[in-house]
C-alpha positions in Angstrom: -12.7 18.1 14.9 -9.7 17.0 17.1 -7.4 17.0 14.3 -3.3 17.3 14.7 -3.5 21.0 14.4 -6.3 21.6 16.9 -4.6 19.2 19.4 -1.3 20.7 19.0 -2.6 24.3 19.2 -4.5 23.2 22.5 -1.7 21.6 24.0 0.9 24.3 23.4 -1.7 27.1 24.3 -2.4 25.5 27.8 1.3 24.8 28.2 2.2 28.5 27.5 -0.5 29.7 29.9 0.6 27.2 32.5 4.3 28.2 32.1 3.6 31.9 32.0 1.7 31.6 35.3 4.4 29.8 36.8 7.0 32.4 35.5 5.0 35.2 37.2 4.3 33.3 40.4 8.0 32.3 40.7 9.2 35.9 40.0 6.9 37.5 42.6 7.7 34.9 45.1 11.3 35.4 44.8 11.2 39.1 44.9 8.8 39.3 47.9 11.5 37.0 49.6 14.2 39.3 48.6 12.3 42.4 49.9 11.5 40.8 53.2 15.4 39.9 53.5 16.2 43.5 52.9 13.8 45.0 55.3 15.2 42.7 57.8 18.8 43.8 57.4 17.6 47.5 57.5 15.7 46.8 60.8 18.7 45.0 62.5 21.1 47.9 61.2 19.1 50.6 62.9 18.6 48.8 66.1 22.6 48.0 66.2 23.1 51.8 65.8 20.7 52.6 68.5 19.1 55.2 66.4 15.9 56.9 67.5 12.7 57.0 65.8 13.0 56.9 61.9 13.1 60.2 60.1 11.5 60.8 56.8 14.9 60.8 55.1 15.8 57.5 56.6 12.5 56.3 55.5 13.1 57.7 51.8 16.4 56.0 51.8 15.1 52.5 52.9 12.3 52.7 50.5 14.6 53.4 47.6 16.9 50.6 48.6 14.1 48.0 48.8 12.8 49.1 45.2 16.2 48.8 43.7 16.6 45.5 45.2 13.3 44.4 44.1 13.8 45.6 40.6 17.1 43.8 40.5 15.6 40.5 41.8 12.8 40.7 39.5 15.1 41.0 36.4 17.2 37.9 37.6 14.3 35.7 38.6 12.6 36.4 35.6 15.4 35.4 33.5 15.7 32.4 35.3 11.9 31.7 35.0 11.9 32.4 31.2 14.8 29.9 30.7 13.3 27.3 32.8 9.9 27.7 30.9 11.8 27.4 27.6 13.5 24.1 28.7 10.1 22.9 29.9 8.2 24.1 26.9 10.8 22.3 24.5 10.7 19.3 26.4 7.1 19.1 26.4 6.9 19.9 22.6 9.4 17.0 22.0 7.2 14.7 24.0 4.0 15.7 22.1 5.6 15.9 18.5 6.8 12.1 19.2 3.7 11.0 20.3 1.7 12.7 17.4 4.2 11.7 14.9 4.6 8.0 16.0 2.0 6.9 13.2 4.2 8.4 10.5 7.1 5.9 11.3 4.2 3.2 11.2 3.1 4.3 7.9 6.8 4.7 6.7 7.7 1.3 7.9 5.0 -0.5 6.3 5.1 1.4 3.0 9.0 0.2 3.0 7.9 -3.3 3.7 5.4 -3.8 1.2 6.5 -5.3 -2.2 4.9 -7.0 -4.9 4.9 -10.3 -2.9 2.9 -9.0 0.0 0.6 -6.5 -1.4 -2.0 -7.8 0.9 -0.7 -5.9 4.0 -2.4 -2.7 5.2 -1.5 0.0 7.5 -4.8 0.0 9.2 -4.1 2.8 11.7 -6.3 3.4 14.7 -7.0 6.2 16.8 -8.7 9.7 16.1 -10.0 10.4 12.7 -7.3 13.0 12.1 -5.1 13.9 9.2 -2.7 10.9 9.6 -5.6 8.3 9.7 -7.0 9.8 6.6 -3.6 9.4 5.0 -3.4 6.0 6.1 -6.7 5.1 4.6 -5.7 6.6 1.3 -2.5 4.7 1.2 -4.5 1.4 2.0 -6.8 2.5 -0.8 -4.1 2.9 -3.1 -2.7 -0.6 -2.3 -6.0 -2.1 -2.7 -6.1 -0.7 -6.3 -2.5 -1.7 -6.9 -3.3 -5.2 -5.6 -6.2 -5.7 -7.9 -4.1 -4.4 -10.8 -1.2 -6.6 -10.1 -3.4 -9.7 -9.9 -5.2 -8.7 -13.1 -2.0 -8.5 -14.8 -0.6 -11.8 -13.5 -3.8 -13.5 -14.7 -3.5 -11.8 -18.0 0.0 -12.7 -18.5 -0.9 -16.4 -17.5 -4.0 -16.3 -20.0 -1.9 -14.6 -22.8 0.9 -17.4 -22.3 -1.7 -20.1 -22.6 -3.3 -18.6 -25.6 -0.1 -18.1 -27.5 1.0 -21.6 -26.6 -1.9 -23.2 -28.4 -1.2 -21.8 -32.1 2.5 -22.5 -31.5 1.8 -26.2 -30.4 -0.6 -26.6 -33.4 2.0 -25.3 -36.0 4.8 -27.6 -34.5 2.5 -30.5 -34.7 1.5 -29.5 -38.4 5.3 -29.4 -39.3 6.1 -32.7 -37.5 3.2 -34.7 -39.1 2.2 -33.0 -42.2 6.1 -32.7 -43.6 7.2 -36.0 -43.2 9.6 -37.4 -45.6 7.3 -39.0 -48.1 4.5 -36.2 -47.8 2.6 -35.8 -51.0 1.4 -32.6 -52.6 -1.9 -32.9 -50.7 -0.5 -33.2 -47.5 2.0 -30.4 -48.1 -0.9 -28.3 -49.2 -3.1 -29.1 -46.2 -0.1 -28.3 -43.9 0.4 -25.1 -45.7 -3.2 -24.0 -45.1 -3.1 -25.1 -41.5 0.1 -23.1 -41.0 -1.3 -19.9 -42.4 -4.5 -20.3 -40.5 -2.7 -20.6 -37.3 -0.3 -17.9 -38.2 -3.2 -15.6 -39.0 -4.7 -16.4 -35.5 -1.3 -15.7 -33.8 -1.0 -12.4 -35.6 -4.5 -11.4 -34.5 -3.8 -12.2 -31.1 -0.6 -10.3 -31.0 -2.4 -7.3 -32.4 -5.1 -7.6 -29.9 -2.9 -7.6 -27.1 -1.1 -4.4 -28.4 -4.4 -2.6 -28.7 -5.5 -3.8 -25.1 -2.1 -2.5 -23.8 -2.5 0.9 -25.6 -5.9 1.2 -24.1 -4.8 0.2 -20.7 -2.1 3.0 -20.6 -5.0 5.5 -21.2 -5.4 8.5 -23.5 -2.1 10.4 -24.3 -3.8 13.6 -25.2 -7.3 15.5 -25.2 -8.7 13.6 -28.4 -10.7 15.1 -31.0 -14.3 15.3 -31.9 -16.0 12.1 -33.2 -19.4 12.0 -34.9 -20.6 8.7 -33.7 -23.4 8.5 -36.2 -21.1 8.6 -39.3 -18.7 6.1 -37.5 -21.4 3.8 -37.0 -22.4 4.1 -40.7 -18.7 3.2 -41.6 -18.2 0.3 -39.5 -21.4 -1.5 -40.5 -20.7 -0.7 -44.2 -17.3 -2.1 -43.8 -18.4 -5.2 -42.0 -21.5 -6.0 -44.2 -19.7 -8.5 -46.5 -18.7 -10.4 -43.1 -22.2 -10.3 -42.1 -23.5 -11.6 -45.4 -20.8 -14.6 -45.1 -22.4 -15.4 -41.7 -25.9 -14.9 -43.0 -26.2 -12.3 -40.4 -28.1 -8.7 -41.2 -26.4 -5.5 -39.9 -28.5 -2.3 -39.3 -28.0 0.9 -38.1 -30.5 3.3 -36.6 -29.7 6.8 -35.5 -32.2 8.3 -33.0 -30.3 11.7 -32.3 -32.1 14.6 -33.5 -30.1 17.2 -35.8 -27.9 18.9 -35.0 -25.6 15.8 -34.6 -23.7 15.7 -31.2 -20.1 14.8 -31.2 -18.0 13.2 -28.5 -14.4 13.5 -27.4 -12.2 10.6 -28.0 -9.1 9.1 -29.5 -10.6 8.4 -33.1 -8.6 4.9 -33.8 -9.4 3.5 -30.4 -13.0 4.6 -30.6 -13.2 2.8 -34.2 -11.5 -0.3 -32.7 -14.0 -0.5 -29.9 -17.1 -0.2 -32.3 -15.5 -2.7 -34.7 -15.0 -5.2 -32.0 -18.6 -4.9 -30.8 -19.9 -5.3 -34.5 -17.4 -8.0 -35.3 -18.3 -10.0 -32.1 -21.9 -9.4 -32.8 -21.6 -11.1 -36.3 -19.1 -13.7 -35.2 -21.1 -15.1 -32.5 -24.6 -15.2 -34.1 -26.5 -17.7 -35.9 -27.7 -17.9 -39.6 -30.6 -15.6 -40.2 -29.8 -13.5 -37.1 -29.3 -9.9 -36.9 -27.0 -7.2 -35.5 -28.5 -3.9 -34.5 -26.5 -0.8 -34.1 -28.2 2.1 -32.4 -26.7 5.7 -31.8 -28.4 8.5 -29.9 -27.6 11.4 -27.8 -26.4 9.0 -24.8 -23.9 7.1 -26.9 -24.6 3.9 -28.8 -25.7 0.3 -28.4 -25.0 -2.9 -30.2 -27.5 -5.6 -30.1 -27.4 -9.1 -31.7 -29.2 -12.4 -32.0 -27.4 -15.6 -31.2 -27.1 -18.4 -28.4 -28.4 -17.8 -25.1 -26.1 -16.4 -22.6 -26.4 -16.8 -18.8 -27.3 -13.5 -17.3 -24.4 -14.1 -14.4 -21.8 -14.8 -17.2 -22.7 -11.7 -19.5 -20.9 -9.1 -17.4 -17.7 -11.4 -17.1 -16.9 -11.5 -20.7 -15.0 -8.4 -20.4 -12.4 -10.3 -18.8 -9.3 -11.4 -21.0 -9.9 -14.8 -22.8 -13.3 -15.3 -21.1 -15.4 -17.1 -23.4 -19.2 -18.2 -22.9 -19.4 -22.1 -23.6 -22.8 -21.6 -25.7 -21.0 -18.8 -27.8 -18.7 -20.9 -30.6 -17.3 -18.7 -33.1 -15.1 -19.7 -36.3 -12.0 -19.4 -34.2 -10.8 -16.2 -35.6 -11.3 -14.3 -32.7 -8.7 -14.0 -29.8 -11.0 -13.8 -26.7 -9.9 -10.1 -26.2 -12.6 -8.4 -28.1 -14.7 -7.4 -25.2 -11.7 -7.0 -22.9 -10.3 -4.2 -25.5 -13.9 -2.5 -25.6 -14.1 -2.3 -21.7 -10.4 -1.0 -21.5 -11.1 1.6 -24.3 -14.3 2.8 -22.5 -12.6 3.1 -19.3 -9.8 5.2 -20.9 -12.5 7.6 -22.1 -14.2 7.6 -18.9 -17.4 6.0 -20.6 -20.0 3.7 -18.9 -20.2 0.1 -20.5 -23.0 -2.1 -19.6 -23.3 -5.7 -21.1 -26.5 -7.7 -20.6 -27.9 -11.0 -21.9 -31.1 -11.0 -24.2 -33.9 -13.1 -23.3 -34.2 -14.5 -26.7 -30.3 -15.1 -26.9 -27.4 -12.9 -27.7 -26.2 -9.9 -26.0 -27.1 -6.1 -25.6 -24.0 -3.9 -25.2 -24.8 -0.2 -24.1 -22.0 2.5 -24.2 -22.7 5.8 -22.5 -20.3 8.6 -23.7 -19.9 12.2 -22.4 -20.8 14.7 -25.1 -18.5 17.3 -26.4 
């Protein structure tokens, strides 16, 4: 209610009323004083001349003289009053603006002082709930998001450096130990296989990092229509052989009624999202287990059997390189699968929910926005 506009309008309205009243009173007082002085001078002049009773002609001359003097004095003192009122109004406006705009200097100083090393600082402006305080809260909220993003990036860089250091250290050890001067054919072959395996792991990790960075940047265009039922069929068919290698059964169930509803998204990223979910469900499973992919009008769900996952750990698996101790895979995965899934879902504005199953494994639900 008492915004800056309201307070400024009220202050200047009251100031204008007070100054106008002062000008009117000042002008009238000074004019009356002038009239009294002129009347006194006229009376004294008549007495000094010893004239008799005032005639009508004399009275008319005196009245005309008084009116002329009053008019001149009113103009003169009105000009003086208006000038003084203008000076007072300007000074009052300067004081009011300085008082009301003082928080802007605080906001500016804080914004200039904050860098990547002190993102924890906030403006935290007090006072009435006006435009400047709402601006301060907006800037503080922006700083909260920036601090969260910076911390996430720092943690991600540290984790990525650690993950990249491991295969490089293994490759160096393989070269130093396996390729010694008297190495035989079997040792050379084993070293070659080890180097190729670590090279594939590093390559997959770098590819995952690139996909994650692309997803974090968001969508560059409006996307196109995607048939989730057809996409789920393609992904499950492509990963069927991998499922057989792990003795895991892949099944796709479509629960949406015709006509098929499409969603808007970036086809490559959406395919990567579903591939990561199904791939993880196969990788972190048990022999004789299952992977169920369900598509419906809300989106899709990927459910798999496997080792038990603590309920409090399941939602945290979207963090980069976060792994559950009970979920042991073949080592082919980079630890970024669900992080990529979360980033792609966030880029599309979709809702991602991860929950642990009572019988082991995970249930991942993605609710999408229909076209």
